[in-house]
C-alpha positions as a printed Julia matrix, in Angstrom:
588×3 Matrix{Float64}:
 -136.43  -36.53  -46.48
 -135.55  -39.93  -47.99
 -136.22  -42.97  -45.82
 -132.5   -43.74  -45.44
 -131.86  -40.15  -44.38
 -134.64  -40.43  -41.79
 -133.08  -43.61  -40.35
 -129.65  -41.95  -40.24
 -131.13  -38.87  -38.54
 -132.68  -41.12  -35.89
 -129.33  -42.86  -35.36
 -127.56  -39.51  -35.09
 -129.99  -38.3   -32.43
 -129.76  -41.61  -30.58
 -125.96  -41.58  -30.5
 -125.88  -38.01  -29.21
 -128.43  -38.87  -26.51
 -126.56  -41.96  -25.29
 -123.17  -40.23  -25.23
 -124.6   -37.21  -23.41
 -126.02  -39.48  -20.67
 -122.74  -41.32  -20.25
 -122.05  -44.95  -19.26
 -125.24  -44.98  -17.12
 -127.37  -44.1   -20.15
 -131.0   -45.25  -20.29
 -133.48  -45.61  -23.13
 -137.16  -45.51  -22.16
 -136.16  -46.25  -18.59
 -133.88  -49.19  -19.36
 -130.1   -49.01  -18.77
 -128.42  -49.75  -22.07
 -124.97  -50.75  -20.79
 -126.12  -53.33  -18.25
 -124.27  -56.34  -19.7
 -127.6   -58.03  -20.47
 -127.28  -57.79  -24.26
 -124.5   -60.14  -25.29
 -124.44  -58.67  -28.83
 -124.41  -54.98  -27.9
 -120.77  -54.04  -28.61
 -121.13  -55.35  -32.14
 -124.44  -53.64  -32.7
 -123.0   -50.35  -31.44
 -120.06  -50.67  -33.82
 -122.2   -51.56  -36.83
 -125.34  -49.5   -36.18
 -123.67  -46.24  -35.24
 -120.96  -46.9   -37.82
 -123.44  -45.99  -40.54
 -123.06  -42.36  -39.45
 -119.42  -42.57  -40.52
 -119.32  -44.56  -43.75
 -122.59  -43.13  -45.09
 -121.45  -39.53  -44.56
 -120.92  -37.8   -47.89
 -118.78  -35.08  -46.28
 -116.41  -36.97  -43.94
 -114.15  -33.97  -43.34
 -116.58  -31.53  -41.72
 -117.14  -30.59  -38.11
 -120.29  -32.7   -37.84
 -118.35  -35.76  -38.99
 -115.57  -35.07  -36.51
 -118.14  -34.85  -33.71
 -119.69  -38.16  -34.7
 -116.25  -39.72  -34.95
 -115.43  -38.66  -31.39
 -118.77  -40.01  -30.13
 -118.2   -43.3   -31.96
 -114.75  -43.76  -30.42
 -116.2   -43.07  -26.99
 -118.92  -45.69  -27.45
 -116.44  -48.32  -28.63
 -114.34  -47.75  -25.52
 -117.4   -47.93  -23.24
 -118.54  -51.24  -24.71
 -115.2   -53.05  -24.91
 -115.77  -54.76  -21.57
 -119.39  -55.64  -22.32
 -120.17  -59.26  -23.33
 -119.87  -59.7   -27.1
 -120.85  -63.15  -28.32
 -121.51  -64.84  -31.68
 -123.75  -62.37  -33.52
 -122.07  -59.48  -31.73
 -118.7   -60.7   -33.03
 -120.04  -60.74  -36.58
 -121.49  -57.24  -36.23
 -118.17  -55.9   -34.94
 -116.19  -57.43  -37.78
 -118.67  -56.2   -40.37
 -118.29  -52.69  -38.95
 -114.5   -52.89  -39.07
 -114.6   -54.03  -42.68
 -116.91  -51.19  -43.68
 -114.75  -48.66  -41.85
 -111.72  -50.06  -43.68
 -113.43  -49.73  -47.06
 -114.46  -46.15  -46.2
 -110.85  -45.3   -45.28
 -111.67  -44.27  -41.71
 -110.75  -47.39  -39.71
 -107.7   -45.89  -38.01
 -109.56  -42.67  -37.18
 -112.63  -44.47  -35.83
 -111.09  -47.25  -33.77
 -108.34  -46.57  -31.23
 -105.28  -48.75  -31.84
 -105.52  -50.55  -28.49
 -109.21  -51.24  -29.01
 -108.53  -52.65  -32.49
 -105.81  -54.92  -31.11
 -108.18  -56.22  -28.46
 -110.85  -56.79  -31.11
 -108.44  -58.82  -33.23
 -107.83  -61.13  -30.28
 -111.43  -61.39  -29.11
 -113.51  -61.44  -32.27
 -113.33  -65.11  -33.23
 -115.64  -67.97  -34.19
 -113.69  -70.52  -32.16
 -115.55  -69.62  -28.97
 -118.7   -71.41  -30.15
 -117.32  -73.82  -32.77
 -114.87  -76.7   -32.3
 -111.73  -75.57  -34.15
 -110.85  -79.12  -35.25
 -114.21  -80.62  -36.23
 -116.03  -77.34  -37.04
 -118.98  -78.62  -35.0
 -121.2   -76.1   -33.2
 -121.1   -76.08  -29.42
 -124.73  -76.23  -28.23
 -126.04  -73.69  -30.75
 -128.92  -73.89  -33.27
 -128.02  -74.66  -36.87
 -128.22  -71.05  -38.07
 -125.04  -70.35  -36.09
 -123.08  -72.19  -38.77
 -123.93  -69.12  -40.82
 -122.72  -66.8   -38.06
 -119.44  -68.73  -37.72
 -118.95  -68.7   -41.49
 -119.58  -64.94  -41.58
 -117.03  -64.32  -38.84
 -114.41  -66.52  -40.49
 -114.95  -64.9   -43.9
 -114.59  -61.4   -42.44
 -111.49  -62.34  -40.45
 -109.96  -63.55  -43.7
 -111.03  -60.35  -45.49
 -109.36  -58.27  -42.77
 -106.18  -60.36  -43.12
 -106.53  -61.89  -39.65
 -107.15  -65.51  -40.6
 -106.77  -68.14  -43.28
 -109.77  -68.34  -45.67
 -109.79  -72.14  -45.39
 -111.71  -71.87  -42.1
 -114.62  -70.11  -43.78
 -114.63  -72.76  -46.5
 -114.71  -75.55  -43.91
 -117.57  -73.93  -42.01
 -119.52  -73.52  -45.23
 -119.1   -77.25  -45.9
 -120.37  -78.1   -42.42
 -123.48  -76.02  -43.04
 -124.05  -77.66  -46.41
 -123.82  -81.06  -44.69
 -126.46  -80.0   -42.19
 -128.79  -78.78  -44.94
 -128.35  -82.01  -46.9
 -128.84  -84.3   -43.9
 -131.96  -82.7   -42.49
 -133.68  -80.96  -45.4
 -132.43  -82.78  -48.49
 -132.45  -80.53  -51.55
 -135.22  -78.26  -50.32
 -132.93  -75.29  -49.71
 -134.32  -74.62  -46.22
 -132.48  -75.03  -42.94
 -133.78  -77.11  -40.04
 -133.18  -74.91  -37.0
 -133.04  -77.83  -34.55
 -129.51  -78.78  -33.56
 -130.0   -82.38  -34.69
 -132.78  -82.3   -37.24
 -135.79  -81.93  -34.94
 -137.98  -80.41  -37.63
 -138.02  -76.8   -36.45
 -138.42  -74.84  -39.66
 -139.24  -71.18  -39.14
 -138.24  -67.65  -40.16
 -134.57  -68.5   -40.06
 -135.03  -71.53  -42.29
 -135.83  -69.13  -45.13
 -133.7   -66.16  -44.05
 -130.41  -68.04  -43.64
 -129.82  -68.31  -47.4
 -130.29  -64.54  -47.74
 -127.88  -63.83  -44.9
 -125.28  -66.18  -46.34
 -125.51  -64.55  -49.76
 -125.12  -61.13  -48.17
 -121.88  -62.28  -46.49
 -120.39  -63.23  -49.85
 -121.46  -59.84  -51.19
 -119.98  -57.81  -48.33
 -116.63  -59.6   -48.5
 -116.39  -59.38  -52.3
 -116.16  -63.15  -52.87
 -118.01  -65.14  -55.55
 -121.33  -66.59  -54.43
 -121.19  -70.31  -53.81
 -123.54  -72.1   -56.24
 -125.18  -74.1   -53.47
 -126.01  -70.9   -51.6
 -127.35  -69.48  -54.84
 -129.72  -72.45  -55.07
 -130.89  -71.97  -51.46
 -131.38  -68.25  -52.09
 -133.46  -68.91  -55.2
 -135.8   -71.18  -53.21
 -136.03  -68.68  -50.35
 -136.76  -65.8   -52.71
 -139.5   -67.82  -54.38
 -141.12  -68.44  -51.0
 -140.91  -64.77  -50.01
 -142.35  -63.57  -53.33
 -145.4   -65.78  -52.8
 -145.87  -64.13  -49.41
 -145.63  -60.45  -50.33
 -148.53  -58.31  -49.19
 -149.83  -54.78  -49.09
 -149.01  -54.07  -45.45
 -145.26  -54.75  -45.47
 -145.73  -57.79  -43.21
 -143.02  -60.45  -43.19
 -142.84  -63.67  -41.2
 -145.45  -64.03  -38.48
 -144.63  -67.61  -37.52
 -142.15  -68.68  -34.85
 -140.24  -66.92  -32.14
 -138.63  -63.48  -32.14
 -140.47  -62.09  -35.14
 -142.1   -58.66  -34.87
 -140.1   -56.2   -37.02
 -137.46  -58.89  -37.59
 -140.08  -60.89  -39.44
 -140.47  -57.92  -41.79
 -136.78  -57.14  -42.3
 -136.1   -60.83  -43.01
 -138.09  -60.42  -46.22
 -135.95  -57.35  -47.05
 -132.72  -59.29  -46.61
 -133.79  -62.2   -48.81
 -135.26  -60.05  -51.58
 -132.35  -57.59  -51.79
 -129.86  -60.48  -51.99
 -131.91  -62.17  -54.69
 -132.09  -58.93  -56.67
 -128.36  -58.31  -56.27
 -127.52  -61.76  -57.65
 -129.98  -61.51  -60.55
 -132.42  -64.16  -59.34
 -135.56  -62.06  -59.9
 -137.13  -61.24  -63.25
 -137.82  -57.62  -64.12
 -141.34  -57.51  -62.7
 -140.41  -59.45  -59.56
 -137.55  -57.05  -58.91
 -139.79  -54.0   -59.27
 -142.38  -55.49  -56.92
 -139.75  -56.64  -54.44
 -138.5   -53.06  -54.26
 -142.06  -51.77  -53.89
 -142.58  -54.16  -50.99
 -139.34  -52.98  -49.35
 -140.74  -49.46  -49.33
 -143.86  -50.7   -47.56
 -141.71  -52.41  -44.93
 -139.97  -49.08  -44.37
 -143.32  -47.34  -44.12
 -144.57  -49.87  -41.57
 -141.36  -49.54  -39.57
 -141.73  -45.77  -39.44
 -145.48  -45.67  -38.8
 -145.99  -48.75  -36.61
 -142.82  -50.14  -35.05
 -141.24  -46.8   -34.11
 -142.75  -45.15  -31.04
 -142.07  -41.43  -30.85
 -143.03  -41.28  -27.18
 -140.52  -43.99  -26.3
 -137.85  -42.59  -28.59
 -137.32  -46.15  -29.72
 -138.6   -49.07  -31.72
 -141.4   -50.65  -29.68
 -141.52  -54.43  -29.24
 -142.56  -54.4   -25.57
 -145.05  -51.69  -24.56
 -148.72  -50.74  -25.05
 -149.82  -54.36  -25.22
 -147.07  -55.58  -27.54
 -144.85  -58.46  -26.6
 -141.95  -60.54  -27.79
 -140.14  -63.51  -26.27
 -137.39  -63.27  -23.69
 -134.67  -63.47  -26.33
 -135.57  -59.95  -27.48
 -136.51  -58.61  -24.05
 -136.41  -54.88  -23.35
 -132.94  -55.21  -21.82
 -131.85  -55.23  -25.5
 -133.62  -51.99  -26.37
 -130.57  -50.14  -27.71
 -129.32  -53.13  -29.66
 -132.7   -53.72  -31.31
 -132.82  -50.11  -32.51
 -129.32  -50.47  -33.96
 -129.68  -53.85  -35.68
 -133.05  -53.0   -37.23
 -131.64  -49.7   -38.51
 -128.76  -51.64  -40.04
 -131.14  -54.02  -41.82
 -133.05  -51.1   -43.32
 -129.92  -49.2   -44.33
 -127.88  -51.98  -45.88
 -130.78  -53.4   -47.9
 -131.68  -49.87  -49.0
 -128.06  -49.42  -50.1
 -128.38  -52.47  -52.36
 -131.55  -51.16  -53.98
 -129.93  -47.77  -54.63
 -126.92  -49.52  -56.18
 -129.37  -51.33  -58.47
 -130.82  -47.97  -59.55
 -133.98  -47.8   -57.43
 -135.04  -44.6   -55.68
 -138.26  -43.24  -54.24
 -141.5   -45.02  -53.36
 -141.61  -47.41  -56.32
 -144.86  -48.37  -58.06
 -148.19  -47.0   -56.9
 -150.35  -48.82  -54.39
 -152.89  -49.54  -57.12
 -150.31  -51.21  -59.38
 -148.76  -53.14  -56.49
 -152.19  -54.34  -55.33
 -153.08  -55.55  -58.83
 -149.87  -57.57  -58.95
 -150.54  -59.07  -55.51
 -154.08  -60.06  -56.46
 -152.77  -61.86  -59.56
 -150.48  -64.12  -57.5
 -151.56  -67.76  -57.05
 -154.27  -68.05  -54.42
 -152.57  -71.08  -52.84
 -148.91  -72.08  -52.67
 -147.5   -75.07  -50.79
 -143.84  -75.23  -49.77
 -142.38  -78.45  -48.41
 -139.34  -77.96  -46.21
 -138.23  -81.6   -45.98
 -139.21  -85.13  -47.01
 -138.62  -86.83  -43.67
 -140.91  -88.96  -41.54
 -143.01  -86.01  -40.4
 -144.64  -83.35  -42.56
 -142.8   -80.03  -42.52
 -144.43  -77.49  -44.79
 -146.15  -74.14  -45.19
 -149.39  -73.33  -46.96
 -149.82  -69.74  -48.1
 -153.4   -68.69  -48.8
 -154.13  -65.36  -50.46
 -157.57  -63.76  -50.24
 -157.57  -60.4   -51.96
 -154.91  -58.38  -50.11
 -154.83  -60.79  -47.16
 -152.02  -63.31  -46.82
 -152.41  -66.27  -44.43
 -149.51  -68.52  -43.51
 -150.23  -71.99  -42.11
 -146.99  -73.62  -40.93
 -146.79  -77.34  -40.16
 -143.33  -77.37  -38.68
 -142.72  -77.05  -34.97
 -140.19  -79.52  -33.63
 -137.65  -78.54  -30.99
 -137.96  -76.81  -27.63
 -140.78  -74.44  -28.66
 -143.09  -77.21  -29.85
 -145.99  -76.38  -27.51
 -145.82  -72.58  -27.67
 -148.35  -70.38  -29.46
 -146.01  -69.1   -32.21
 -145.32  -72.67  -33.43
 -148.94  -73.85  -33.53
 -150.33  -75.02  -36.9
 -152.81  -72.16  -37.29
 -153.39  -69.74  -40.19
 -151.77  -66.46  -39.17
 -152.49  -63.08  -40.73
 -152.09  -59.49  -39.56
 -155.2   -58.16  -37.76
 -156.98  -61.52  -38.12
 -155.12  -64.32  -36.3
 -152.0   -63.76  -34.22
 -150.22  -65.81  -31.57
 -148.69  -64.88  -28.22
 -144.89  -65.19  -27.76
 -143.85  -67.86  -25.29
 -147.41  -68.73  -24.24
 -148.88  -72.25  -24.33
 -152.64  -71.64  -24.21
 -154.36  -73.48  -27.11
 -154.99  -70.86  -29.8
 -157.32  -72.56  -32.35
 -155.81  -76.03  -31.72
 -157.87  -78.51  -29.64
 -156.29  -79.77  -26.44
 -157.02  -82.99  -24.56
 -157.11  -82.87  -20.74
 -156.31  -86.19  -19.07
 -157.44  -87.44  -15.69
 -153.81  -87.63  -14.52
 -153.35  -83.89  -15.13
 -151.41  -84.23  -18.39
 -152.37  -82.37  -21.54
 -152.01  -83.58  -25.14
 -152.28  -81.64  -28.4
 -151.88  -82.29  -32.16
 -148.88  -80.05  -32.78
 -145.77  -81.89  -33.96
 -146.16  -85.42  -35.31
 -147.86  -84.78  -38.66
 -148.01  -87.21  -41.58
 -149.61  -87.63  -45.01
 -150.24  -83.93  -45.58
 -152.22  -83.4   -48.77
 -153.56  -80.22  -50.35
 -156.21  -79.81  -53.02
 -157.56  -76.62  -54.59
 -160.76  -75.91  -56.51
 -160.77  -72.35  -57.79
 -160.72  -69.97  -54.84
 -161.25  -72.8   -52.34
 -158.58  -75.03  -50.83
 -158.42  -78.0   -48.48
 -155.38  -79.15  -46.48
 -155.54  -82.5   -44.67
 -153.06  -84.39  -42.53
 -152.85  -87.07  -39.86
 -151.49  -87.15  -36.33
 -150.94  -90.85  -35.52
 -149.82  -89.71  -32.08
 -150.18  -86.58  -29.98
 -147.48  -84.67  -28.13
 -147.38  -83.79  -24.46
 -147.63  -80.19  -23.32
 -144.96  -78.84  -20.99
 -142.0   -80.98  -22.05
 -138.62  -79.54  -23.05
 -138.67  -81.48  -26.33
 -141.57  -83.09  -28.24
 -142.65  -86.41  -26.72
 -145.04  -88.67  -28.64
 -148.08  -90.01  -26.8
 -150.03  -92.93  -28.29
 -153.17  -92.51  -26.19
 -154.81  -90.53  -29.0
 -154.48  -89.6   -32.65
 -156.36  -87.17  -34.87
 -157.2   -86.39  -38.49
 -157.16  -82.67  -39.29
 -158.77  -80.8   -42.15
 -158.56  -77.07  -42.93
 -160.9   -75.5   -45.47
 -160.23  -72.07  -46.95
 -162.71  -70.0   -48.95
 -163.11  -66.23  -49.43
 -163.68  -64.65  -46.03
 -163.86  -67.99  -44.2
 -161.5   -70.51  -42.59
 -162.7   -73.81  -41.13
 -160.96  -76.54  -39.15
 -162.32  -80.03  -38.48
 -160.71  -82.58  -36.12
 -161.6   -86.26  -35.69
 -159.92  -87.75  -32.6
 -159.4   -91.48  -32.12
 -158.92  -92.25  -28.42
 -156.88  -95.37  -27.7
 -157.42  -94.9   -23.96
 -160.71  -93.0   -23.66
 -161.03  -93.78  -19.95
 -158.04  -91.54  -19.28
 -159.57  -88.53  -21.08
 -161.56  -85.91  -19.18
 -162.27  -83.19  -21.73
 -161.23  -81.3   -24.86
 -160.96  -77.52  -25.09
 -160.18  -74.97  -27.79
 -159.61  -71.23  -27.5
 -159.62  -68.3   -29.87
 -158.31  -64.93  -28.77
 -159.13  -62.09  -31.16
 -158.44  -58.42  -31.73
 -162.13  -57.89  -32.49
 -164.4   -56.24  -29.93
 -168.03  -55.9   -28.84
 -168.75  -59.64  -28.89
 -172.14  -61.29  -28.54
 -172.2   -65.0   -27.64
 -175.09  -67.15  -28.79
 -174.67  -70.76  -27.67
 -171.32  -71.7   -29.3
 -171.12  -68.83  -31.78
 -169.74  -65.36  -31.14
 -170.35  -62.34  -33.38
 -168.18  -59.22  -33.24
 -169.38  -55.69  -33.98
 -165.89  -54.27  -34.52
 -162.69  -55.75  -36.0
 -161.53  -57.85  -38.92
 -162.89  -61.08  -37.44
 -166.7   -60.88  -37.57
 -167.7   -64.35  -36.41
 -166.35  -67.47  -34.74
 -168.38  -70.65  -34.26
 -167.32  -73.91  -32.62
 -168.93  -77.29  -33.36
 -169.04  -80.44  -31.26
 -168.53  -78.77  -27.86
 -170.79  -78.57  -24.82
 -170.4   -74.89  -24.0
 -168.42  -71.71  -24.63
 -167.58  -68.68  -22.52
 -166.34  -65.18  -23.32
 -163.69  -63.19  -21.48
 -162.14  -59.73  -21.85
 -158.37  -60.36  -22.03
 -157.24  -56.88  -23.05
 -155.32  -56.48  -19.77
 -154.08  -60.07  -19.52
 -150.33  -60.27  -20.35
 -150.76  -63.84  -21.59
 -152.71  -62.52  -24.58
 -150.26  -59.93  -25.86
 -148.84  -60.34  -29.35
 -146.12  -58.59  -31.39
 -148.93  -56.58  -33.01
 -150.66  -55.63  -29.78
 -153.07  -56.97  -27.15
 -155.86  -59.38  -27.87
 -159.17  -58.08  -26.55
 -161.61  -60.99  -26.55
 -161.2   -64.69  -25.8
 -163.72  -67.42  -26.47
 -163.06  -70.71  -24.69
 -165.06  -73.84  -25.52
 -165.02  -77.25  -23.88
 -166.41  -80.73  -24.33
 -166.49  -83.52  -21.75
 -165.41  -87.04  -22.69
 -168.35  -89.31  -21.89
 -166.45  -92.32  -20.59
 -164.53  -95.42  -21.68
 -166.91  -96.25  -24.55
 -166.34  -93.01  -26.45
 -163.44  -93.69  -28.79
 -164.18  -91.11  -31.49
 -164.64  -87.41  -30.86
 -165.3   -84.78  -33.53
 -165.15  -81.03  -33.2
 -164.37  -78.03  -35.36
 -164.65  -74.3   -35.82
 -165.45  -71.71  -38.47
 -163.9   -68.22  -38.55
 -165.26  -65.45  -40.77
 -163.42  -62.19  -41.45
 -163.74  -58.96  -43.37
 -161.35  -58.57  -46.32
 -158.45  -56.15  -46.03
 -159.1   -52.66  -47.35
 -157.73  -52.04  -50.81
């Protein structure tokens, strides 16, 4: 069975199960029509809609049964909240149903009339100024998508989509210059993450689905995004692992960018072949890892996995539907481009990966503070070190400047414990960390070794709703990368040493069977084999396999090492500490 057929079969079974249970339906113990997922009506329309427009025999009994189930689900969800993204999903479904010639059969006339009145961008955008109402910058893309589809359906004037596109271009230009990446803060706070790269791919896909010529500025953004993604391809089908709400959405984000770039001819022949090969590995990972047969669902929440509250389990049905849509629509593009089957062999794909540059540095903006990503490749491993964490999530694990890689280093959604980043404890109870205010970032490479340095003239306080600079300390940071080893070295300058009590650093690992010798731990099992901390007084081990604070999208951490150093008094103005992590290379 082809991968797309397997996804459609899963959707078919899921729709039958939900309809059979009725409006009180549950999925893995969670009610699906609880009103808690404000995008659900749109995801139902778009996700289950694939069973209608992808059906090659739309006149048979099976199709008629699906059509009846689809109409029932639309009626059940009409009174559910449907906001922003949900509006886009609904309109995209209507457009696809229209193109397939089944719109009138699939959507009852009264439901369609209600949709025409309700599905609008004006609820979260000022209709006169085209300014967003308290939404992150990526919602300019959502509003544009809604406006473009309303115009395509004949419900609105196309000038609104054009105006919203201009507002988004203004935001890009103001906060990221010509970089092609979107600052996700509402007013340029320096929060560059998954969406900063994905947004260009999504925008290009909206032009494609509405049959309108691609704007040249979006083409430029897409080219930059595709270049970044290509440098980050890997053998495991892993996408973004930095920032909030990643998990399988980090993987499918790569699919969306690459398929758009291929569609618009922005990849050379080899890049296109390898991009398709990677897409097949994302599908494989989705099937073998993210889907949980026992749950009958994609799993973002159970067996030690975790995500942030935005994608909580109350959205279980919607997450199944939107992820299925991402896999199906990007697969549709690759088939239209003539690709079928698994693509190149693992051996050929691995050779191509190993020939990619060992280091690649991407700067997201040229503002006062450094906003960048360093990708480090070591055989089949891909590490991403992001220096870009402004905004409300500045002190959370997923926005820490640490090198993240599957099975080696992962962060915990929504948590603020100091994974691999030193933290200062003050006598007044406050905590400071070098997380946000980065300057003078400089990278140098020598063969398979690389060094990234930067400065923190100030620290930021932990526990604040937005980053707040604190001048009581600064720090110089240096990362060193070499095959199988990552090192970090920090030199703190304390302006007010009398207010400092101690410094701590933690590392929580998937590796097991640890042995602690002084300030070094060795692991008998797992990718990480050793972790040593320098310049601290003592370290302690703990089993955190049952601690919910140490769950990650990949699964639970098992071992934590916590190290601490006391500040010796008002005369100690310079403090140095560091760590060295050693790991086994990924299997070929």
